N, C-alpha and C positions, 0 to 999 in steps of 0.2 A: 497613493497607489498601494502602500503597505497595508493600510486598513482593509482595502478591498481584497488583497491577497490573503490576509489573515482570515477574513470571513469566508472566502472561497475555500481555504484549507480546512476550516471548521466544517463546512458543508460536506466536503468530500470525505473528511474523517468520519462524520456521522453516517454517510452513505456506506463507507467501508464497514462500520460496525453493524448496520442494519443488514447488509448483504451477508456478512459473516455469520450473524445469528440465523438468518434464513438457511444458509448452507449447512449449518451445524444441525438443524432440526428437520430438514426436509428428508423424507424417507428414500427418495430416489438418488442413487449414486451419481447419475449423469447430471441431475440438477445441482447436486452438491458440488461437483467438480466445476460446473459452469459458474456457480456462485463464488467459488474460490478464485476462479480466473477473473471475474468481474471485480471482486473485492481487491485482488492484487493490482488490477489496473487503477482502481480508485486510490489505492495507497501509493502507487507510483506518483500520481498527481499530487497527493499530499506531501510526499517527500520532496518533489521539485519545488512546490510552493514554500515549504519550510526552509529549504536551502536558500531560496531567493530572499526570504524574509530575514534570515539569520546571517547571510553573507556579509552585510556591512559590519556586524559585530566582531566576527572572527572568521575570515574566509577559509583558512585551512581546517579549522575544527568543524565548520559546517559542511565542508566537502567530505571529510572523513565520515561524519555522521550520515550524510546522504548516501555515500557509497556502501556503508554497512547496511543501511535500510534497503537499498536496491538489491544487495546480495540476498537479504532475507526474502524479498519479493520474488527473486529468481528461484530460490528454493521452494517457495510456495507454489509457483507456477509449475515447476518440475514435478512436485508432488501431485498436483491436479492432473497433469498429463501422464502420470505413472512412469516418470523417467527419473525419479529421484536417486541420487547416488547414495542416499542414506536409507537404512532399513527401518 
């Protein structure tokens, strides 16, 4: 199961990169925001899969890494929705 999870994480990570590049170079602001939201959703899947893969090695550290990653995804979603607390 771990090999399948690793391959699935790699596929979703590749999708995150492809959507991110699309969002960076598309001229429309709405398409860019939609791309950022989709990319963030893909990265949440990557984060969950990596947590499941790395949990047997060190559960506490993998949970901390997953929570930090999810916090970054939350900031990205807030940026795309123009609700970011940061300027």
